[in-house]
Structures are given as C-alpha cells and as structure tokens.
N, C-alpha and C positions, 0 to 999 in steps of 0.2 A: 757365426763370429767369423771374420776376416780383418786383414789387415788392410788398410786404404790410405791415401795421401790426400789433405786437404788443397784444393789446388786453388779454388778460388771462394772469396768472402764477401758477400753484399749484406750490407744493412736492410731491414725490411720496414718499409713505411707504415709508422702506428705501433712499432714492437719495440719496447725499451730493452728486452732480455734476449733478444731472438736474432741470430745470424740466418741467411741462407747460405749453405754451404755446397761447393761443389767438391765431390771427392773420389779420386780414381780408385777404383776397387779392383785393378788391373785387369789382364785380358779376357778372363771368363765372363765377368761383371761388367766390365768400362766403368763408364762415370755416372754418378747419380747424384741428385739432389738430395740433400738434407737440410731440415730444420733444428737448429738446436739452440735450447736456451743458456748460451753461455756468453754472452755480450757482457755481461757485469763482471765476468772475470777474467775475460781475454781480449786483448786488442787485435787486429785484424793482421799485424806484422808478426804477431806472435804463432799464430795460427796456420799462414801460409807456408805450404810445404812441410807441414808437422803430419808425421805418422799418427795413427790413430786405429783403435779396436771399432768396428762398425757392425752392430747386429744388422745383417743383412736381408734375413727372410721374413719381416715384417709386413703384414699388409699395409700398403700406403696410406698414410694420414694425412688430411688437408688441415694447414695451420697459416692463419692470416693469408688464405686463399693461395698457397703454395704446395703442390703435393710432394712431400716427405718420404721416401722409400728407405727408410732405413733410421737406427738410431745408432750414435757417437756414444760409446760408454766411457762412464766418468766416474770419480770417486766423490764422495759429497758427505761432508760432516753434517753432524746432527742437526744444527739451526739455519742448514743450507747457504752459510756465511762464505765457504769454500767449496769450489767444484775445480776436481783437476782431472784433465784427460788421461785414459788407462793408454800408455804407449808402448809398444814393444821395447825392451831393453836395447837390443843392438838393430842392426839392420837387418831388414828381411823382405824379399819380394811381396810388391804388392798383390794381395789375394790371396794371400797364405792363410792359412786354415790356424784357428785357435781351437786347441784341443786341450 
C-alpha cells in the first residue's frame, strides 16, 4: 500500500458507478490507471489532486475494457450507501509506503 495522488478522472461509457482514474504513485512506480466504483459518492472536482491510499501490488484486472492496475482503499458502511476514501492525515510524499 502506498500514497498516490489522483491526477485525472474520466467517465467510462456505459458505467454508472465507475471512474477511470490516473493516479501518480511517485518516482518509483510512476502513473497508473485504476478503475474505481466511487462515481455515486464523489464528483470529479472532489477527486482532482486528492491524495489516497492505493493497493499497488495486485494483478491487473480488466473492467469495462480498461486495465486497472491497483485499487484505491475506501471505508464502506454496511449497506454501501456511504463510501469514503482513506487518505493520509497530513501531506506526505507520493509513493510513501503504508506500514
């Protein structure tokens, strides 16, 4: 798990719940494309430049024809009516490891 920053957000045609995100994971890992089911809970302008925690060592998975190379971590309530991204409390360098 590492700290990343969402730098680009795009809608995915035919997907009501998914965004295509470009996330900067720092110098070592660079930028990656992730697909995240957070569209019902976040507007694009709320996500732009937001730091987040990314599970970066997953096998890539294709969703809606897009290869997702990681997963953004979020807290979800029991009925999934609320999703909140897990973010660093204070500013820290991109690519910082979570321990």
